[in-house]
Steps between C-alpha positions, in 0.01 A plus 500: 500500500165564329500727196214639296504449125564865428791528744654181363462615138650843576796341679559267206494792255749698707738204492434466127591867449840417656544206262398704195735785597790257541423336166479835320829607658662187358327518162579870455840529669657842534814472284824496694818566299817335628738708289604837646458805283831650605696260283302569189765714330813303578462173309414600143663280235742607235446416137538128423871415478600440139663159430872472443807602700558862577154614395338718768199730471560859596137569605440403861297791638134592494406657165454878520146647501322544169281790615573811707155559647210257519139597568253222585134598466284226651129552432303276734252265325614604151363233268679428173196597291494841671820578306503267201124489441236750396518687832867568431420647158231722647640610836880454479595649161855608593591163650352319202697722262825420683418129481426507129759745369736588783816351652339242724441131563159379613412170665213334682621397846328199652451514877456182703209474743430634755457824306503742791734795544753397763596160350523665156740769628711221648501321165596817313790589731634154598421300188363222722148360519349599837310246706121494505500597867594850382130549428442509876801713594417736212302714748801546726818464295813421703845605387638298210813312609566318172771621266336754270565771245434788742749368756762438230456854365529653847810290574656620174450860611213584272255763621139381487189717525151354541147644492179299516363189670643479852539123459841582351597697809408202721682250278813715461542708817795743502579428135373825349676834528159662456149355506134583545275199560123497447270233639390243245190378680270801495335396175245782488778747422551533123684832471685611812692173517654577159527876544723434803742326262481741207552812712865402550577441130587849378744555784668157481541490121700825513744357753812295433546345845332167431564185296177303537150650524202274577140622467208276602156633396195348673202688353427254218490208743258686727272584207497132401407388851211741531361540145662227286719506186227635272433813701545837324733590788752250361542703180552820697765336716681349198512843336650641821764225503582565134569868572726404790697256284537769235637747753751247637615383156557853365689596817728193478576569132586863573754408769678215319875503459701351219657234722201328657131520405208494745231232528126525566326178609119484501333198656212376712517280806188308394192548284135489593213264436176587322356595839793733574660287770816291495678216679411212269646355183276623218666652193393852595661463844835343403583688176652846543690726258877539534660788306867593473545849351849638435699680232746208520257285301456505126201687367222263414415458134249285321160375613433455871507134607338329795711567814708205613397320820758512781487421870460776755800360686719580196497871585730463803775331297467748214513809723795358696699470176385845388615660826826303519392302808521131594187300428306417817594162646146363510391624158350246260464758221672514163673797342273668242755494217360778272573755775874427470486406132684817396817406689795307355485121472754456779292716734182313415667165567638635827152609610329167426791310658455694824128422490565132432759474777260654750217262401726192506632595845142538627420157356799345679383639833146363460543173308721211622526342153551832320762357261231289331271795442461574125540873559827453685631270225406754231672777695825305525492431127436869426783592739746282309389651170541843656857414606585398141352825374712701744810316378426604142423853616823537696692370200372805311261319269232756406358328196137430420556146626564632852173697490299199383663280761414759764135491395498121536651524848245766590222270385641215713510727803142616448375140480694415817357805679146406402543141623670603824231757575227243435666245732540754780144629466368148557698472824359815658245301704704362791247356739554465874367143506550445873283798597243396238481144635459617860218731389332219302514263798329757726230575239427131431478419872254785554286378210498143635397625843211695350384205289520252789312742727196535272268256686547668838540856374169484310307318770217669685734595787766634262779426744738219581772397735853590397752288695800721573712222651374158394691231693508271197679757282715686754803286419432534129490878537851514644636247252365700206644820647844340536485358148401833347772684691756249374379550143519876551863478613597278209330718239630828638860379530511340156299752297710665229277805472353714777164373628254735667381241753862426593565870556233510773603487864509156658223599737269582209600191301440266796162668554401421141621140544287462813201643315544248217534217754188610689299520177620154398399354837162671470444346157597152623278542806202595283562200273519267802172634638337455162597132497380458859162654416463276196506195728211629714147381415292747301204629701278577205609334174218668312604857573877462543555457130255751362478547126660798331292766332578647159642809671741286704617315190549827309697655788733200521543463124547872446756536779703198389476597134621855567792376708610253232475767229774704669763266358447629144634839395202569273255438783699731728499775235126460445397403854211744483333267251506221760325714760248636248414142405465391864267781606290457185467128574419582862217730387355225283510249786340757733225550244441125497490489882245782509276327247521179700428689821186670366358241262637151570516478881143611576388144566723340758446246775433673833553173684850468351577854606398418857727196502790709385432756775520230764847399387620853442693538826710194424583615150613843609830369630600378153345752264522877483155609609463879519196556283267783611177306531278389783607138464846567350433237234524538126219247463269723696563818307192467283266608777674829565571564134129471429448811709782674320356427157184698559461795271752606244808395699472149360535616140776748585683215671463279192627779275795592725757252357424618148525867598837425663614327180409810300690721746809280471483510122483880503797516735705278267449757226621785719866398538696266273763328711745213482757480218354352185209743458609792716571708191142481374287810550251491784232726643749639753729624222204660326397680818849629581536651156504880531221525243260316733554696819132594519392136483757405763380782725138385471595139573710601800218714644242222457739245651562716808124546549444123480785436744329729749163331445645150548717578803297744709211265582664360816699806608415743776374847409839661566676243283246552222576873494873433510470248217304746283752778555788261447367378166448861394862561592606202285339660195652837586844340526470337158377828354793686656759274336319516167351149473136618502314828466209668677180565297543876531864489401577642154836457336804345659545565867844551645629164615627481858626222724167478683672476836237702689208304352665162570577592860139615535396144412758346733342688790165334435660158442671519838183636660282215376760237596541662843123493553489131409801420720331674794194274460722192471687584818169563673367159392820324599571668834185657645215285367447202274232660287524334158311789341761754609776270378330450163456876455863562593628243251286641222625853567862381484411330173335823376812701581711257296253530210537878510880463500480266201279750315765768554791281384329335203535675168166645379442235234540229768224633727242266335711211633429624852131546420462147364693364797251655743203403283604134473566483875155644572320263262684191619438586865128561471393276215744207494678429828200561726245283311750221424650504853856409410739432786791733583759290317308514171432872533868564578613322184251699293633825650855391427419413139323828434781690673753341265282575197463865601878524537513447123185700426695801631743455211767323703701208365791285610738752344651791691406746227135507611579628852360852515767680701321834450252387768781517755537877458140616521495794740877505558719799422817289496599137522433355847598134502256332741178675382601452136557125547174460695288690247654317203448160663141586596414622150653187346330250732177696553290222344612215730508734801146630458361151447683370808370781722149449357528134599568603859209746493265233365598221740486736799159641406327161471353476849349155438829354382722291726735728696793301361430626147762776515762247609396268217530786252844599627626141481366442148640830376844411636482157339390639162803733502753247632426226247590687177799672664654174618450323168618799295819539701585133444424538128713814469790323667478219246462749211776738613693437177192544280525739207224722645605487864574875521236632265202284614556295816702749709248790487224257597715385791526858628122541473446177696743608771328835553158331492605261780606795714166677439304180572683460831394853596140422398493181708634689801208741460262201477647360823460833681134516393445140617560608859149412611517146368260269680531128538125449470322402184162659460215256477 
């Protein structure tokens, strides 16, 4: 079976997507709890039995609740400095007064990454550390099946009311006696989303038919996503929250009874970064305030001290004790002792003993050698000391000695709790190694196939024979299948924990085994053919081992160097620096090539060129020859480039690499990214400041004009008009939501959601893409006119540029302008005169695409994903459009460069018709190499200190990028429909 390079590359990437998905499913397993929730209340321990005959404790039940009513106010994206810092002094005066002089305890709660809403709610209510895969399912939260505080409260007969983020309603269906959920993903809504919560307050606070009230406010998080933490809107929202807290606190105080006080808990699920986003592990994202306000606490006196640091998972244990409920089975949190510090010593010891028993039981269920764990040993020692204390207590000893001994026992318990919690937190990552290994095998086999296929895939014919049933390896195929099936049976029958690959049907599992066997046979067949070809005599020893140019050496060194750098956490955090260095070096080498082309290669030997031409046909079978020149030879490019250099084009061409370097340097100043220097101010922060709205408006208008000028040159008249109206709509949309202003606009305009303006732009985006698709279908089905095909591709590309302009934030529009400008300059003044082959041009496109991914402000942390792009033009959250728009806005840089590559290779009429296939193959190879190596590295580093904060987010980015690259290569293959087997002479 003969396959073209593009078809082969696309097929390999589709198989690789399967391997990556299987690996990710094993690396980020969905947690499965073996313990049923229904038994959570029946096996609570009694107090430790005091030593001696006849001594029995009389306390065997769950301690009674400490508070009558509990109100939890969760303010999304509430950073600790919003309460404890200068913003708290200025915008939250009542809350700050309660903290400093009232009956309250304040803490800084540390959240573990990923700092997104749904995993943080799980941590708050279960006390466990959610898996990193919750970042993905955050958009569609399934019901929470783990033991949790809400379920325990409902089982105990407590009446729970909830208003706010509908994630709670999805996580806890049928748990609330009354609820009103609001969507958390429409980030352009700053006010209504909170008003829908507050409108219920007056009515609910007057009622007595509830025990637990949960309020989740989203407005602050939305403001952060759209305008950042330094926006004046933040202060307005904090003042609103302060008034709400005041109303709730006064109402709870007025309804308190003498028997049991009420409790107000104020917390955040996560913070926000300096750009207003979240998901990563910076201090601003993981540190949130945690306030306990109740008349049960002693009034604070003396100077205010720095709030103590606690874990976010500690809240579940503390609230369970406060409500008289069992602590959740899977909780790794510790009891926050000051909250129960006003109770008697016996009660305090009972509380920490319950917490320690729950943690030690969880350790037993997850660690075979749990008895040797330091935390378990400390707990047993504290338990014995507790038993001795109870003996003295039951004997009626109430002296000061008993109190001091109780404090020592309490200290022992707290040390044991801390050690147990630390041990359990380290064991959260339970990898599905079998699924991971199967995924790695598939990915490595695909990479080997691509590498071994390079000589044939990049030949002038760009196709090769793929033996589907080689006689030599048919027996090997069945033997490998049988061996893999046997391994599968052994692993699945002996595995102690549930494995995803084992849970598949046998039909699916055998299909994967056959795929692995077929890939292995293909690799061995390619290796055998390589050895057979090496024994054949070389037809032309002079040309078969051609020397490498500086560009070839740079491409190889840069690719290998980047791949090797992925093994270091610092290089992953600052990967943008690697790509900035590579494209800067590439520009310098291009400058050298241009100087050599115009000044050093003027005098060459025509006779030598003729000799090379005579042997050209023989060399084509071994070297990728797809250069758009009359003789298709790099050595003969001086003749045609002499014509090109007439006039001013020569000097513009010589200046192009330096102009591109200047553009890249300006782009680096626009968005600080990475980790180490992300906090430093950049030009983007200056532009987004509300004081510089006029400057931002001017820059956005100029950028949109330049986008039109750079894109319209190859569009049809209708598409030009649509592009102009679409770009006008982009500015109108940004003006409607308050990012920019019109010149005639005076004062502040009412801010809207801009839905009409955004949909106006979508109409023109779809129109331009439809026009281009019509031309592509015409060129593919009706005629083979390359001009029609080139116009159609460019119009599709123009439609995507218009979509990117709509989704990009206004200060990022210069990134799009420089992208188009660099593409134009490199096409006209670098690639055409230097006549690079398709493989070299593909690598350059890939490198610049990666660099522009970071120029947008992206990083390898989840916090830089701009989810607000997914809701442009939407009235409510619609899953599929939101995911598509967010992914497109995130990967706009690589996508636009990839589509431009297809436009360029298809428009070069003098280039070998196999060029598109060459480009598709090289693009697939450039994506497969780092993914395969990184997945192997991550597997080896799975116990690294930074595995969840650094390596795991990068792994998610790589997985999504592979999926997008597969889609791009399929588009390449569809456009390579008219591939010809002839090489132009």
